[in-house]
N, C-alpha and C positions, 0 to 999 in steps of 0.2 A: 638784611635789615639795614635801614637807614636811619640815622639820628638826625633830626631837624630841630635846632634850638629855638626856643620861644622868647618873646620879650627881648630883654637885654642880655641874654645868655650867649656864650661863645663855646663852641666845642674845639678843644685843642688836643694835641697829641705830644706829649713829652719827647723831646730830642734825646737820644741814648746818652748815658753818662760816659765820660771818658773812662777808658779801660787802662790807659797808661798816662804816667805823669809826662811833663814836657822833657824831663831827663831820661825817658824810656823806662821807667819802673812800672812793672805790670801791677795793677791794684786788684786785691780780691773784692768780690762783689759786696762784702760787708764794709769795706773801707771806702767805696765810692760814694760821693755825695749824691743826693737825690737831685736830679736835673731840675733847673728853674726856667730853662729855655724851651719853648714849645712852639709848635707850629699850628696856626689857625686852620681848622678843617672846614668849620661851617659857623655862620653868624645868624643870629636871630634878627628879626625885622625892626627891633627897637619899638617906639611908640611911648605910651604913657605907662610909666613904672612908678609907683609910690607917689602918684600925683604929679610927677614931673615928665616933661617930654625928653626922651632919651634918643639922640641921633647916634647911629652906629657908625663909627669910623674904621673899625677894624674889617679886614677882607680875607677870605681864605687865601692862604699862602704866606701871610704875614708871620715873621717869626717874633715872638714876644716873651717877655720876662714876667713870671707870676711868682707870688709868694710860695714858700716850700709846702705849706700845708693848706693850700687854697683849693676850693672847689670840691665837686663830688666825682669820684671815680666811677667809670662805667666800662664794662668789658662787653665788647660786641664781636663775635666770630674770632676769638682769640686775640683781639686788638684791644688795648687799653687806652681809654680816652678819659679826658677830665672836662667837666662842664663848669664854667666859671661866668661870673657876671663881668661884663665889660669893664665895670669899675674896679675890679680886682686885677686887672692887667696894669703892671707897673711901668712897662716901657715897651716900645717897639724896637727890635733889633735891625739896624740897617747895615748892609754890607759895604 
């Protein structure tokens, strides 16, 4: 099954949370923070959304930062994804 976002929606996959601290301490799953960095998997076409023209600037492969509780979680073939609006993306992470 393939998910293709519509309008100004973006399909992202959260990057795994760190399992150890910088000093090497192993964290239990309950102590790990919910990740906020995600990879863009697919991008909708944009267009007219709520009466305004929306141009899509995100591309598959971009790493982005989103809010902790943003979007709608979707599970497809044992993979977890999140659908968000492009306007919910807070920043693009550049290496």
